[in-house]
N, CA, C and O atoms as a GROMACS GRO file, in nm:
protein
  388
    1MET      N    1  -4.799   5.869  -0.520
    1MET     CA    2  -4.696   5.762  -0.526
    1MET      C    3  -4.539   5.793  -0.580
    1MET      O    4  -4.503   5.856  -0.679
    2THR      N    5  -4.456   5.721  -0.473
    2THR     CA    6  -4.319   5.767  -0.486
    2THR      C    7  -4.262   5.713  -0.651
    2THR      O    8  -4.310   5.615  -0.708
    3LYS      N    9  -4.187   5.771  -0.690
    3LYS     CA   10  -4.150   5.757  -0.825
    3LYS      C   11  -4.065   5.661  -0.872
    3LYS      O   12  -3.945   5.664  -0.845
    4PHE      N   13  -4.140   5.531  -0.976
    4PHE     CA   14  -4.058   5.413  -0.967
    4PHE      C   15  -3.930   5.406  -1.008
    4PHE      O   16  -3.876   5.298  -1.031
    5GLY      N   17  -3.886   5.490  -1.017
    5GLY     CA   18  -3.697   5.508  -1.040
    5GLY      C   19  -3.628   5.505  -0.890
    5GLY      O   20  -3.522   5.451  -0.857
    6GLU      N   21  -3.721   5.578  -0.808
    6GLU     CA   22  -3.687   5.580  -0.667
    6GLU      C   23  -3.697   5.497  -0.576
    6GLU      O   24  -3.628   5.504  -0.474
    7ILE      N   25  -3.808   5.383  -0.604
    7ILE     CA   26  -3.874   5.250  -0.569
    7ILE      C   27  -3.728   5.161  -0.592
    7ILE      O   28  -3.657   5.118  -0.502
    8ILE      N   29  -3.702   5.145  -0.746
    8ILE     CA   30  -3.646   5.088  -0.734
    8ILE      C   31  -3.472   5.107  -0.785
    8ILE      O   32  -3.402   5.029  -0.849
    9GLY      N   33  -3.448   5.209  -0.741
    9GLY     CA   34  -3.292   5.243  -0.718
    9GLY      C   35  -3.237   5.240  -0.620
    9GLY      O   36  -3.156   5.328  -0.591
   10VAL      N   37  -3.260   5.153  -0.550
   10VAL     CA   38  -3.161   5.113  -0.402
   10VAL      C   39  -3.072   5.000  -0.426
   10VAL      O   40  -3.079   4.925  -0.523
   11ASP      N   41  -2.978   4.993  -0.320
   11ASP     CA   42  -2.913   4.893  -0.378
   11ASP      C   43  -2.934   4.762  -0.239
   11ASP      O   44  -2.843   4.711  -0.174
   12LYS      N   45  -3.086   4.736  -0.227
   12LYS     CA   46  -3.148   4.620  -0.236
   12LYS      C   47  -3.265   4.566  -0.282
   12LYS      O   48  -3.367   4.632  -0.302
   13PRO      N   49  -3.254   4.447  -0.299
   13PRO     CA   50  -3.335   4.381  -0.368
   13PRO      C   51  -3.484   4.414  -0.363
   13PRO      O   52  -3.540   4.377  -0.259
   14VAL      N   53  -3.575   4.486  -0.470
   14VAL     CA   54  -3.714   4.527  -0.489
   14VAL      C   55  -3.781   4.412  -0.532
   14VAL      O   56  -3.749   4.365  -0.642
   15LEU      N   57  -3.880   4.350  -0.457
   15LEU     CA   58  -3.933   4.248  -0.529
   15LEU      C   59  -4.093   4.353  -0.516
   15LEU      O   60  -4.146   4.411  -0.421
   16ILE      N   61  -4.127   4.341  -0.658
   16ILE     CA   62  -4.275   4.409  -0.708
   16ILE      C   63  -4.344   4.274  -0.782
   16ILE      O   64  -4.317   4.197  -0.875
   17ASP      N   65  -4.466   4.296  -0.664
   17ASP     CA   66  -4.598   4.219  -0.770
   17ASP      C   67  -4.673   4.311  -0.801
   17ASP      O   68  -4.715   4.391  -0.717
   18PHE      N   69  -4.701   4.316  -0.925
   18PHE     CA   70  -4.798   4.359  -1.013
   18PHE      C   71  -4.938   4.274  -1.053
   18PHE      O   72  -4.946   4.166  -1.110
   19TYR      N   73  -5.045   4.360  -1.005
   19TYR     CA   74  -5.127   4.257  -0.965
   19TYR      C   75  -5.236   4.362  -1.008
   19TYR      O   76  -5.219   4.483  -1.024
   20ALA      N   77  -5.375   4.274  -1.026
   20ALA     CA   78  -5.487   4.360  -1.053
   20ALA      C   79  -5.602   4.364  -0.919
   20ALA      O   80  -5.552   4.296  -0.829
   21ASP      N   81  -5.711   4.408  -0.883
   21ASP     CA   82  -5.763   4.371  -0.757
   21ASP      C   83  -5.912   4.318  -0.800
   21ASP      O   84  -6.005   4.302  -0.721
   22TRP      N   85  -5.915   4.294  -0.950
   22TRP     CA   86  -6.039   4.221  -0.984
   22TRP      C   87  -6.035   4.070  -1.033
   22TRP      O   88  -6.122   4.003  -1.089
   23SER      N   89  -5.881   4.032  -0.984
   23SER     CA   90  -5.884   3.887  -1.001
   23SER      C   91  -5.910   3.822  -0.876
   23SER      O   92  -5.882   3.856  -0.761
   24GLU      N   93  -5.981   3.698  -0.932
   24GLU     CA   94  -6.062   3.635  -0.855
   24GLU      C   95  -6.010   3.580  -0.726
   24GLU      O   96  -6.087   3.567  -0.631
   25SER      N   97  -5.886   3.548  -0.718
   25SER     CA   98  -5.800   3.488  -0.635
   25SER      C   99  -5.672   3.576  -0.582
   25SER      O  100  -5.580   3.612  -0.655
   26GLU      N  101  -5.682   3.595  -0.484
   26GLU     CA  102  -5.580   3.678  -0.432
   26GLU      C  103  -5.501   3.650  -0.314
   26GLU      O  104  -5.484   3.729  -0.221
   27PRO      N  105  -5.445   3.511  -0.325
   27PRO     CA  106  -5.350   3.398  -0.271
   27PRO      C  107  -5.222   3.503  -0.242
   27PRO      O  108  -5.168   3.503  -0.131
   28SER      N  109  -5.182   3.584  -0.338
   28SER     CA  110  -5.042   3.647  -0.358
   28SER      C  111  -5.032   3.742  -0.219
   28SER      O  112  -4.938   3.755  -0.141
   29LEU      N  113  -5.143   3.794  -0.216
   29LEU     CA  114  -5.121   3.882  -0.108
   29LEU      C  115  -5.046   3.796   0.081
   29LEU      O  116  -4.951   3.838   0.146
   30ASP      N  117  -5.114   3.705   0.104
   30ASP     CA  118  -5.050   3.622   0.191
   30ASP      C  119  -4.902   3.554   0.142
   30ASP      O  120  -4.816   3.521   0.224
   31THR      N  121  -4.891   3.542   0.035
   31THR     CA  122  -4.782   3.516  -0.010
   31THR      C  123  -4.670   3.620   0.030
   31THR      O  124  -4.576   3.598   0.106
   32LEU      N  125  -4.695   3.729  -0.031
   32LEU     CA  126  -4.636   3.872  -0.029
   32LEU      C  127  -4.586   3.878   0.112
   32LEU      O  128  -4.464   3.889   0.116
   33ARG      N  129  -4.645   3.875   0.231
   33ARG     CA  130  -4.651   3.878   0.352
   33ARG      C  131  -4.560   3.815   0.410
   33ARG      O  132  -4.487   3.865   0.495
   34ASP      N  133  -4.553   3.687   0.366
   34ASP     CA  134  -4.452   3.578   0.434
   34ASP      C  135  -4.320   3.617   0.363
   34ASP      O  136  -4.216   3.646   0.422
   35VAL      N  137  -4.338   3.612   0.224
   35VAL     CA  138  -4.201   3.649   0.166
   35VAL      C  139  -4.128   3.798   0.273
   35VAL      O  140  -4.010   3.797   0.306
   36ALA      N  141  -4.199   3.883   0.302
   36ALA     CA  142  -4.164   4.031   0.325
   36ALA      C  143  -4.123   4.003   0.486
   36ALA      O  144  -4.023   4.065   0.523
   37ALA      N  145  -4.182   3.924   0.578
   37ALA     CA  146  -4.142   3.852   0.673
   37ALA      C  147  -4.030   3.761   0.695
   37ALA      O  148  -3.957   3.772   0.793
   38ALA      N  149  -4.017   3.677   0.611
   38ALA     CA  150  -3.900   3.632   0.583
   38ALA      C  151  -3.744   3.705   0.553
   38ALA      O  152  -3.636   3.675   0.604
   39LEU      N  153  -3.777   3.811   0.452
   39LEU     CA  154  -3.665   3.877   0.378
   39LEU      C  155  -3.633   4.011   0.487
   39LEU      O  156  -3.538   4.085   0.459
   40GLY      N  157  -3.732   4.044   0.635
   40GLY     CA  158  -3.685   4.166   0.675
   40GLY      C  159  -3.646   4.284   0.609
   40GLY      O  160  -3.695   4.309   0.499
   41ASP      N  161  -3.560   4.362   0.665
   41ASP     CA  162  -3.520   4.466   0.588
   41ASP      C  163  -3.408   4.453   0.492
   41ASP      O  164  -3.344   4.547   0.445
   42ARG      N  165  -3.391   4.330   0.467
   42ARG     CA  166  -3.273   4.328   0.344
   42ARG      C  167  -3.334   4.317   0.201
   42ARG      O  168  -3.276   4.283   0.098
   43ALA      N  169  -3.460   4.352   0.219
   43ALA     CA  170  -3.508   4.370   0.071
   43ALA      C  171  -3.643   4.443   0.100
   43ALA      O  172  -3.680   4.445   0.218
   44LYS      N  173  -3.748   4.526  -0.031
   44LYS     CA  174  -3.847   4.562  -0.010
   44LYS      C  175  -3.893   4.492  -0.104
   44LYS      O  176  -3.846   4.452  -0.210
   45VAL      N  177  -4.031   4.479  -0.033
   45VAL     CA  178  -4.174   4.395  -0.077
   45VAL      C  179  -4.282   4.474  -0.146
   45VAL      O  180  -4.359   4.528  -0.066
   46ILE      N  181  -4.309   4.494  -0.271
   46ILE     CA  182  -4.390   4.602  -0.311
   46ILE      C  183  -4.504   4.533  -0.412
   46ILE      O  184  -4.477   4.460  -0.507
   47LYS      N  185  -4.643   4.574  -0.369
   47LYS     CA  186  -4.748   4.546  -0.480
   47LYS      C  187  -4.780   4.689  -0.535
   47LYS      O  188  -4.780   4.790  -0.465
   48ILE      N  189  -4.806   4.685  -0.660
   48ILE     CA  190  -4.859   4.742  -0.769
   48ILE      C  191  -4.990   4.756  -0.823
   48ILE      O  192  -4.980   4.692  -0.928
   49ASP      N  193  -5.116   4.802  -0.817
   49ASP     CA  194  -5.212   4.792  -0.914
   49ASP      C  195  -5.209   4.806  -1.039
   49ASP      O  196  -5.202   4.922  -1.078
   50ILE      N  197  -5.213   4.714  -1.127
   50ILE     CA  198  -5.198   4.749  -1.252
   50ILE      C  199  -5.303   4.851  -1.331
   50ILE      O  200  -5.276   4.923  -1.427
   51ARG      N  201  -5.427   4.838  -1.266
   51ARG     CA  202  -5.536   4.940  -1.305
   51ARG      C  203  -5.515   5.081  -1.270
   51ARG      O  204  -5.543   5.172  -1.348
   52LYS      N  205  -5.462   5.103  -1.141
   52LYS     CA  206  -5.416   5.235  -1.094
   52LYS      C  207  -5.289   5.322  -1.137
   52LYS      O  208  -5.254   5.439  -1.122
   53ASN      N  209  -5.231   5.192  -1.206
   53ASN     CA  210  -5.110   5.288  -1.265
   53ASN      C  211  -5.045   5.180  -1.397
   53ASN      O  212  -4.945   5.108  -1.401
   54GLU      N  213  -5.150   5.208  -1.493
   54GLU     CA  214  -5.159   5.165  -1.613
   54GLU      C  215  -5.054   5.222  -1.716
   54GLU      O  216  -5.010   5.150  -1.805
   55ILE      N  217  -5.019   5.345  -1.701
   55ILE     CA  218  -4.892   5.408  -1.768
   55ILE      C  219  -4.775   5.332  -1.747
   55ILE      O  220  -4.713   5.283  -1.841
   56LEU      N  221  -4.736   5.315  -1.612
   56LEU     CA  222  -4.619   5.218  -1.566
   56LEU      C  223  -4.652   5.083  -1.615
   56LEU      O  224  -4.561   5.027  -1.674
   57ALA      N  225  -4.752   5.024  -1.604
   57ALA     CA  226  -4.775   4.881  -1.652
   57ALA      C  227  -4.740   4.852  -1.782
   57ALA      O  228  -4.681   4.755  -1.828
   58ASP      N  229  -4.798   4.977  -1.850
   58ASP     CA  230  -4.795   4.957  -2.000
   58ASP      C  231  -4.639   4.964  -2.068
   58ASP      O  232  -4.585   4.891  -2.151
   59ALA      N  233  -4.593   5.083  -1.998
   59ALA     CA  234  -4.401   5.071  -1.989
   59ALA      C  235  -4.358   4.956  -1.974
   59ALA      O  236  -4.284   4.918  -2.064
   60LEU      N  237  -4.374   4.899  -1.908
   60LEU     CA  238  -4.274   4.765  -1.860
   60LEU      C  239  -4.370   4.649  -1.917
   60LEU      O  240  -4.357   4.537  -1.868
   61ARG      N  241  -4.455   4.668  -2.007
   61ARG     CA  242  -4.498   4.568  -2.079
   61ARG      C  243  -4.599   4.438  -1.977
   61ARG      O  244  -4.623   4.333  -2.037
   62VAL      N  245  -4.634   4.446  -1.880
   62VAL     CA  246  -4.692   4.397  -1.779
   62VAL      C  247  -4.842   4.347  -1.855
   62VAL      O  248  -4.926   4.429  -1.891
   63LYS      N  249  -4.853   4.224  -1.867
   63LYS     CA  250  -4.970   4.142  -1.938
   63LYS      C  251  -5.013   4.073  -1.872
   63LYS      O  252  -5.132   4.052  -1.897
   64GLY      N  253  -4.972   4.018  -1.786
   64GLY     CA  254  -5.056   3.877  -1.722
   64GLY      C  255  -5.073   3.952  -1.551
   64GLY      O  256  -5.033   4.061  -1.511
   65ASN      N  257  -5.144   3.851  -1.481
   65ASN     CA  258  -5.192   3.911  -1.370
   65ASN      C  259  -5.151   3.802  -1.252
   65ASN      O  260  -5.250   3.729  -1.256
   66PRO      N  261  -5.094   3.766  -1.182
   66PRO     CA  262  -5.006   3.911  -1.111
   66PRO      C  263  -4.805   3.867  -1.243
   66PRO      O  264  -4.745   3.774  -1.295
   67THR      N  265  -4.799   3.977  -1.230
   67THR     CA  266  -4.618   4.002  -1.277
   67THR      C  267  -4.522   4.009  -1.138
   67THR      O  268  -4.530   4.084  -1.041
   68PHE      N  269  -4.446   3.921  -1.165
   68PHE     CA  270  -4.363   3.952  -1.058
   68PHE      C  271  -4.201   4.019  -1.112
   68PHE      O  272  -4.127   3.954  -1.185
   69MET      N  273  -4.172   4.128  -1.072
   69MET     CA  274  -4.014   4.130  -1.056
   69MET      C  275  -3.921   4.164  -0.970
   69MET      O  276  -3.968   4.215  -0.868
   70ILE      N  277  -3.806   4.155  -0.972
   70ILE     CA  278  -3.715   4.169  -0.941
   70ILE      C  279  -3.579   4.264  -0.948
   70ILE      O  280  -3.481   4.233  -1.017
   71TYR      N  281  -3.586   4.393  -0.859
   71TYR     CA  282  -3.510   4.512  -0.931
   71TYR      C  283  -3.374   4.519  -0.840
   71TYR      O  284  -3.390   4.498  -0.720
   72LYS      N  285  -3.252   4.545  -0.884
   72LYS     CA  286  -3.177   4.592  -0.788
   72LYS      C  287  -3.059   4.710  -0.861
   72LYS      O  288  -3.008   4.694  -0.972
   73ASN      N  289  -3.033   4.826  -0.771
   73ASN     CA  290  -2.950   4.900  -0.814
   73ASN      C  291  -3.049   4.992  -0.967
   73ASN      O  292  -2.990   5.054  -1.055
   74GLY      N  293  -3.177   4.979  -0.960
   74GLY     CA  294  -3.251   5.034  -1.067
   74GLY      C  295  -3.235   4.936  -1.203
   74GLY      O  296  -3.289   4.979  -1.306
   75GLU      N  297  -3.181   4.838  -1.207
   75GLU     CA  298  -3.202   4.729  -1.304
   75GLU      C  299  -3.283   4.577  -1.264
   75GLU      O  300  -3.263   4.515  -1.159
   76MET      N  301  -3.380   4.534  -1.375
   76MET     CA  302  -3.434   4.454  -1.351
   76MET      C  303  -3.372   4.326  -1.348
   76MET      O  304  -3.324   4.302  -1.459
   77LYS      N  305  -3.353   4.237  -1.270
   77LYS     CA  306  -3.299   4.116  -1.216
   77LYS      C  307  -3.384   3.991  -1.267
   77LYS      O  308  -3.324   3.893  -1.313
   78TRP      N  309  -3.481   3.992  -1.261
   78TRP     CA  310  -3.558   3.917  -1.248
   78TRP      C  311  -3.723   3.930  -1.293
   78TRP      O  312  -3.792   4.017  -1.241
   79ARG      N  313  -3.774   3.849  -1.381
   79ARG     CA  314  -3.906   3.867  -1.403
   79ARG      C  315  -3.996   3.741  -1.445
   79ARG      O  316  -3.948   3.670  -1.533
   80GLN      N  317  -4.132   3.701  -1.389
   80GLN     CA  318  -4.219   3.620  -1.446
   80GLN      C  319  -4.363   3.639  -1.437
   80GLN      O  320  -4.411   3.693  -1.338
   81THR      N  321  -4.426   3.602  -1.523
   81THR     CA  322  -4.574   3.614  -1.471
   81THR      C  323  -4.641   3.489  -1.438
   81THR      O  324  -4.613   3.384  -1.495
   82GLY      N  325  -4.753   3.500  -1.322
   82GLY     CA  326  -4.828   3.364  -1.290
   82GLY      C  327  -4.771   3.365  -1.157
   82GLY      O  328  -4.668   3.422  -1.121
   83GLU      N  329  -4.860   3.287  -1.079
   83GLU     CA  330  -4.831   3.308  -0.949
   83GLU      C  331  -4.743   3.213  -0.906
   83GLU      O  332  -4.725   3.112  -0.973
   84GLN      N  333  -4.659   3.241  -0.755
   84GLN     CA  334  -4.525   3.185  -0.738
   84GLN      C  335  -4.574   3.162  -0.580
   84GLN      O  336  -4.658   3.233  -0.523
   85ASP      N  337  -4.525   3.082  -0.539
   85ASP     CA  338  -4.520   3.065  -0.367
   85ASP      C  339  -4.413   3.093  -0.306
   85ASP      O  340  -4.304   3.043  -0.333
   86ALA      N  341  -4.434   3.173  -0.218
   86ALA     CA  342  -4.336   3.210  -0.126
   86ALA      C  343  -4.174   3.171  -0.123
   86ALA      O  344  -4.082   3.242  -0.164
   87ASN      N  345  -4.167   3.053  -0.068
   87ASN     CA  346  -4.034   2.997  -0.089
   87ASN      C  347  -3.969   2.967  -0.200
   87ASN      O  348  -3.860   2.909  -0.195
   88THR      N  349  -4.033   3.007  -0.330
   88THR     CA  350  -3.970   3.084  -0.455
   88THR      C  351  -3.917   3.178  -0.422
   88THR      O  352  -3.803   3.190  -0.378
   89LEU      N  353  -3.988   3.250  -0.440
   89LEU     CA  354  -4.000   3.455  -0.407
   89LEU      C  355  -3.868   3.457  -0.312
   89LEU      O  356  -3.771   3.520  -0.351
   90ILE      N  357  -3.865   3.393  -0.199
   90ILE     CA  358  -3.749   3.419  -0.086
   90ILE      C  359  -3.605   3.379  -0.155
   90ILE      O  360  -3.506   3.451  -0.173
   91GLY      N  361  -3.623   3.247  -0.186
   91GLY     CA  362  -3.500   3.212  -0.267
   91GLY      C  363  -3.454   3.295  -0.362
   91GLY      O  364  -3.334   3.324  -0.360
   92LEU      N  365  -3.546   3.352  -0.469
   92LEU     CA  366  -3.502   3.410  -0.569
   92LEU      C  367  -3.448   3.498  -0.551
   92LEU      O  368  -3.346   3.520  -0.616
   93VAL      N  369  -3.509   3.613  -0.426
   93VAL     CA  370  -3.464   3.769  -0.375
   93VAL      C  371  -3.335   3.721  -0.329
   93VAL      O  372  -3.237   3.762  -0.391
   94GLN      N  373  -3.314   3.626  -0.212
   94GLN     CA  374  -3.188   3.612  -0.192
   94GLN      C  375  -3.095   3.613  -0.275
   94GLN      O  376  -2.994   3.673  -0.238
   95GLN      N  377  -3.093   3.555  -0.401
   95GLN     CA  378  -2.937   3.580  -0.466
   95GLN      C  379  -2.922   3.721  -0.497
   95GLN      O  380  -2.826   3.751  -0.568
   96TYR      N  381  -2.993   3.803  -0.462
   96TYR     CA  382  -2.952   3.951  -0.519
   96TYR      C  383  -2.911   4.029  -0.379
   96TYR      O  384  -2.895   4.151  -0.373
   97PHE      N  385  -2.897   3.935  -0.263
   97PHE     CA  386  -2.813   4.054  -0.104
   97PHE      C  387  -2.667   4.073  -0.141
   97PHE      O  388  -2.593   4.138  -0.067
   0.00000   0.00000   0.00000
């Protein structure tokens, strides 16, 4: 996997979904597809499996599933734990264009 700093160090917003594949429901996958389609190339949308990236999740203090974060130019702009709908996520990311 590319280094995290390279992923978040770009000049467009990066929406990250920290998730665990053992979650009973996975509605966030469809949600993220909708978000990515709506934002196009104006933003990055990435899913990161907490269990496969435990060191990163611990470093960022990810405790809940899912945890969403928005980064721009390497700086965290927004963070929320819990399910989010596509329209909310799209609106949040658009604030950082």
